[in-house]
N, C-alpha and C positions, 0 to 999 in steps of 0.2 A: 521269070526269075530275075532277081537283081543282078546287075553286072558287077560282081564282086571280085576283089583282088584275090580272094582265096582260090578262085578258079584259075589264077595265073601265078601261082607261087613260083618264085624265081630261085634258081640255084646259083645265080651269078655271084652273090655275096652273102655270107653268113653274118647276120646282125650281131653287134657286139654284146658281150656280157661284161659285168664288172670283173669277174674272175679272169676272163680272157684278156682284158685290157691290163689288169695288174700283172699277169704273166708276161705280157709283151714288154711292159715297163721294166720288170725285174730281170728279164732275159736280155734286154738291150735291143730287141727287134723293133721297138718303136719308142719314141720319146713322147713326153707329154705334149709338146708342141705338135707332133704328128697327130696324136689322138684328138686334140682340141681343134686343130685345123680341119681334120676330116669331119668332125661334128659340125663345125661352123659352115663348111661347104654343103653338108647334107641339109642343114637348116635352110640355107639360102636357096638351094635347088628345090626344096619341097614347099617352101613358104607360099608360093602363088596358088597351090592347090590344097595342101594339107592345112596350112595356116595354124600351126601349133603354138607359135610364139607371139607374145605381145612386145617383148623387148629382147634384143640380142646384144650381149655385152662383148662385142668383138675385141675391141682394143684391150680391155681389162682382162678378158679371158686369155688372150695370147700372152700378155705380160705375166699373168699368174702361172701359165703353163711353163714359160721360160724359167721362172723362179723355182717351180717344182723340179724341173730338170737339174737346176743348179744344186738343189737340196739333195736329190738322189745321188748326184755325182760326188757330193761331199760326204756321203754316208749317213744320211738322215736316219733317225730311229723310226723304222716303219711300224713298230708297235704303237707309237704315239701318233703316227700319220698314216693310218691304214688305207686311205684313199688318195695318197699322194700322186697328183698328176692326172686323175681321171675326170672327164667332163660330166657334170651333173646339171640338171635343170631344176628350177623351183617354180612353184605356182605364184601367180601375181596377186596373192594375198599375203605374201611374205616380204618384209622390208629388206631391201638391199640398199646400202648407203649410196646416196646420190641419185637414186632412181625413184620415180613416182610409184607408189603402190596403188594402182588404179582399181584392182579387184573387179575387173570386168566393166568398169564404169566408162561412160562417154563424157570426156571433159578434161579440164585442167586440174591436176592434183599436185600439191607440193612434193618435191623429192624427199625421200626418207633421210633423216639425219644420221642414222646408224643402222648397221646390220641387225636384223632380228637374231635372237639367240640361236635359233636353229641354223641360220646361215653362218653365224660365228663359229658354231661347232663343226659344221661341214668344212669351212675354211681351215680350222685348226686340224682337222683330220687330213687335210691336203687336197680336198676336192676343188676343182676348178668350176666355178659357176658360169655357165655359158649363156644363160638367159632366163627370162621369166615367161611362163607359159600362160596361154589364154584360159579364161574362166568366165562363166556367165556372171551377170551383175550380182555382186555380193554373195555369190555361191548359192543362190536360192533354188536352182532348178537342175534337173538331170540332163541338161544339154549344154553345149558350149557355143553360144552365138550371141550376137548383139550388135547394135548399130555402131559401136566403137571399133569393131574389128571384123565384122562379118561372121562367117561360119567356120568353125574348126571341123574338119571332116575325119571320118573313121578310116584308118589305113587299110582296113579290110574291104571297105566299100565307100567310095567317095559320095555315094548317094545317101549315106547314113551318118548319124551323129556318133561320135565316140562316147557319148554320155557326158555327165557333168556331176559336180561342177569342176572336177579336176581333169576335164577332157583334154586340155592342152598338154598336160603332163603325160597322160595316158597315150595320146596320139604320138608324142615325141618318142616315147619308149617303144611303142608297138611298131613304129616305122623305122626304128634303128637310128634315130638322130642322136640319142643318148642311150646309155645302157640302163639308167635308172633315174628317177625323179622324185621330188617331194610334191605331195598333194595335201589336201585337207579334206576332212570328212565330218560333216555335221548332220547328215541324214543318209549317208551312203556314198558321199561324193568322191571317195577313193575306190570303194568296192564296186560301185555301179560302172564307172568307166573301165575298171579292170576287167569286169565281166564281159563288157561289150567290145574289148580290144584284145582279149586272149592274154591277159597278164595276171601276175600275182599282185594283189593289192592288200596291204596290211593297214587296218585301222587299229592302232595300239591302244593300250590302257590310257585313260584320261591322264594327262600329265607326263606320259612317257617321253614325248618330245615337247620341248618348251613352246609356249605360245607367246613368250615375252617379245615385244614390250606390252602385250596384253596379259594381265594377270590370269585371265581365262578368256576363251572365245565363245561368243553366243551363249552366255550363261552356263558354260561348262559342257555344252553338247558337242562342240566342234573341237577336233584334235587334228594335228598334223600327222600324216601317214606317208607311206612309201609305195612306189610302183616300180616293178621290175619284171624281167622275163623269166627269172628263176627264183626259187625260194632262197637259195644261198645269197644271191645278189640283194634281195629284199631285206634279208636278215642283216647283211653287212652294212647296208645303208641305214637301217634302223638303229643299229648299235652306234654308228658314227653320229647320228643326229640326236640321239637320246640324251637327256639330262635337263636340268632346270637352272633357272636364274633366281637370285634372291627375290622374295616377294611374291612368287607364284602361289596360287591357291592349291594346286594339286601336284604332289611330289611322291609318286609311287616308289617302292623300293627298287634300286637299280638291278638290272639283270643283263647278261650278255647273251642275246638270243641266238647269235650265230653259232654258239657252242652246241646248240641242240639240233642243228641241221642234219648231222650225221648220226644222231642218237635215235634208236628205235623207241617209240613211245610206250612199248609194251601193249598187251591186250587191253582194249578199251571198250566201254559200252557207249555207243553213239546213237543219239536220238535223231531219227530222220523226221523233220517237221515240214509240213506243207501248209500249215495254218498261217493266215495273214492277220496281223493285229487290226483292231477296229479302225476304220476310216469312214468318212461320210460317203465316199464313192466306192462302189464294189470293184474288186479286181479278181481276175481269174488267171490261173497258171497255164501258160502256153504248153501244149502237149509235148513239144520237142524239148522244152526245158524240164518238164516232169520226167521224161525219159532219160535225159542227161543226169538228173538228180539220182534216179534209180541206178543208173550205170555206175555212178561214183559210189553209191552204197554197196553195190556188188563188189567193186574193187576193194573197198574197205573190208568187206567180209573175206575176200581172198588174202588180205594182209593179216588176218587173224582177229579182227575186231567183231564185236557183236552189235548188230543193228536192231534197234527197237523203234517202234512207231510211237512217238510222243511229241507233244507240243508245249512250248512255254506257255504259262498262264497269263497271256496278255489280257489287259482289262481296259475298259472304256476310259477310265480316268487318265491313263497314260497318254492318249491322243491329245487331250486337252492340256496336259502338263507339257508335252513336247511343243505344241503350238505356242504356248505362252513363252517358253524359253527361247525358241527359235526366232519368232517374230520380234521379241523384245530386244534382240541383238541388232536388228536392222537400223533403228534410229541412231544407235551408238556408232555404227560404222558410217552412216551418212554424215554424222557430225565430224568424224575423224577425217573423211575425205574432203570436207570443206564445201564451199558454196559454188565452185566452178564446174559442177557436174550436171549433166542433163539426164535426169533419172527416168527410167522406164515407169510407165503408169502403174504397172503391177508392183513395182518396188514401193512407190508412194502409198499404194493401198495397203500393202503388207506393213509398211512403217506405221501407218495410222492404227492398224490393229495392234501392232507391237507396243505402241505407246499406251494405248488403253489397257492392254493386258499387264503391262509393267506397273501400272498404277494400282491395279486391283487384284490381280491373280498370280503374278510371278512369285511372290513370296510363298504362297501356298503350294504352287507347282514345284518349287525347289524343295520344300519340306516333304513332299510326297515321294522323293527319290528313294529314300531308305525302304519305304514300304514296297515300292515297285521292285527293288533289288531282292527283297526277301521273298516276294510272291513269285517272281519269275525265276529267281535262283533256286527255287525248290526243285526244278527239273534236274539240277545237278546232284540230287539224291538218287535219281534214276539213271543218269548217264554222266559221262565225263565231258562230252562235247556234243553240241547240237549241229547237225547238218541240215542246211536249208537252201532254197534257191536264193540267189542274190537279187535277181530281178524276176518279174512275172512275165515279161515279154522280151523278145530280142530288140536290138537297137532300132528306134524309130528313124524315119527318113529325116534328113538334115534340116528340112524346112518345116517339120511337123509342128513346131511350136511358134512359128512366125505369126505375128499379128493376132495372137490369141488374147482374149481378155483374161483377167485373173482367175475367174471361176473355171473357164475352159482349160487354162494351163494346169490348175490344180487337179482337175478331173483326169487329164491325160497323164500327168506326173504320177498320180496315185495308181492309175491303171497299169503303168509300166513298172513302177518301183515302190511297192507297198510294204516291203519287209525288212529293210535295212535299218530304219530309224530307231527302233527300240533299243538297240545296243548303244546308240549315242546317248539316249536318255539315261541308261544305266552306267555308262562310262567304261564298259568292259571291252576287251579286244575281240576282233573278228578278222578273218582272212578270206578274201576271195581267191579261189583257184580256178584255172581254166577247166572246162568240162566238155569240150568238144564244140561242134558247130551245128547250126541248123541246116536244113536241106538247101538253103540259099547261100550257105557258106558264111553266115554271120556267127560270131563267137557267142558262146554260152558260158556262164560262170556259176559256181555254187559257193556258198560261204560256210566256213567252219567257225562256230561261235563258242566262246568259252566264258568262264566266270572271271572275276577280278584277277589280274596279273597272271593270266594263263598263256601269254605269248609263247613261252618255251614249249608248252605242250602243243599248241596250234602249229607252230613252225615245224616241230618234229613230225606231226601227222601230215602236214602239207608236203614236206620233203619226201615222205614215204610214198604219197600219191604221185608226186612228180617222177620218182624213180621208176614207176611202172608205166607211166604215161609218156614221158619224154616230150612234154608239150612245147618245150622251147624250140624244138626243131621245126615247128610250123611257124611260118612267117609270111606276111603279105608281100606284095610286090615291093621292089626297091624304089623308094621315093627319092633316091638320089637322081634317078633318071628323069629328065623333064617329061611331063605328061601333058596331054591336051588339056587346056583349061576347062574347068567345069562350066556349066551354064551360069551366066551372070546372076548374082543374087538380086532379088527384086527390092524395090523401095530403098530403105536406109541400110539394109543389111549387105552392103557391098564390102567385100573383104578389104581390110586395111593392112598395109604392109607393117611388119614388125618394126618398131623404132630401133635404131642402132645407138649404142652408147654415145652420148654427147649430142644426140639429136632428139627433137620432140616429135612424137607420133602425130 
């Protein structure tokens, strides 16, 4: 049995939630400087083992926290600044002014000239950005490691990956370093690490959170999303981050999802699906994940909903369309990061395929989206929501993807994570919710999948599940406490320290 942190759950310190932190600030029992200092201390203590952060913005975060305290003392309008003073992390595919956006790459990248729109909105809401979290190279894989920074580890078991590509954000939240974080999801990259670290992970409707300065990301399949320990926290961060900049291609109608956390969704028909969309390599559902999925279905029945066995009508063409759109975005990001990067051979191979597909196939792939939406959307004539596994397997070991070639990486990736990507192709929302643990203590997640603009319904349903599960009370060991160092990574995958503001990693 793996040596998991789940078997050593601590009662020494309850990890923070946004709600708890905002209460402390409002009641005067803590200042923003207090909260941000604790977060920075936790990051520093955990970094040698957890390795969640690529950049820590120490000086700027403390200055922003002091300013937040001054605004609160002066009677700031909290309806306009709902996150005033709370520490938040963002994934390192998001621009923060003056900081390189390396997106998992190994090499020199020019600093960003301005904040991305999502960062601007978070700052406007009062959030304090404490750092940028690790991600695999260009977010291509469901693990978070690489020669630039080593391995990011799962807070529930340092022998295992937290998933990817938003694994740094997931690890930071699951370990209690921050209460919530921004990730991105192009094929499950928020939902997969949420499933493997016992978190709520929301992939919202395409365009719900701005991708500016990109008019869209990876030909529209990638969106920014949120990770948190509770549904209410995730909804609060989603509301704060939502909105668009002029010139973006996708602008869904605005909605305040946090208003639906305490609303009962009413009796629903829920389609439980275990069918995987077509992929070149076969995948099978782990028996403990199948059991967890059935347990969630039983809980939904107890809540008054009707469960039906039904699968979305996935079709072969979808896989080809997704491959075209995802790989075609890789050369664009390589150009954006510049010439100073040492690229993984798998990235170079994917970029060559992406360039070829962008010349011949991409336009047809994008034109096929409406047909896919109509075909798969037919299931919402049978049900209001689809319940499905988030991953086919529990989290792999942290070195499982080391030194693999492109084909072997694809085979292992599909075997573990075959079912999240269709909702990226469609652009529709989906939420991972915790669904228990394997016999080895590794987290399991399931996803709630809805049609266009269905975040309010999904949030309401997820909150109802949380109310009967209380999943936020389960937490791994306290990563504030120094732990024995893990075995050294082999070859080039030696963990690199997070850079500090003003220094180069």
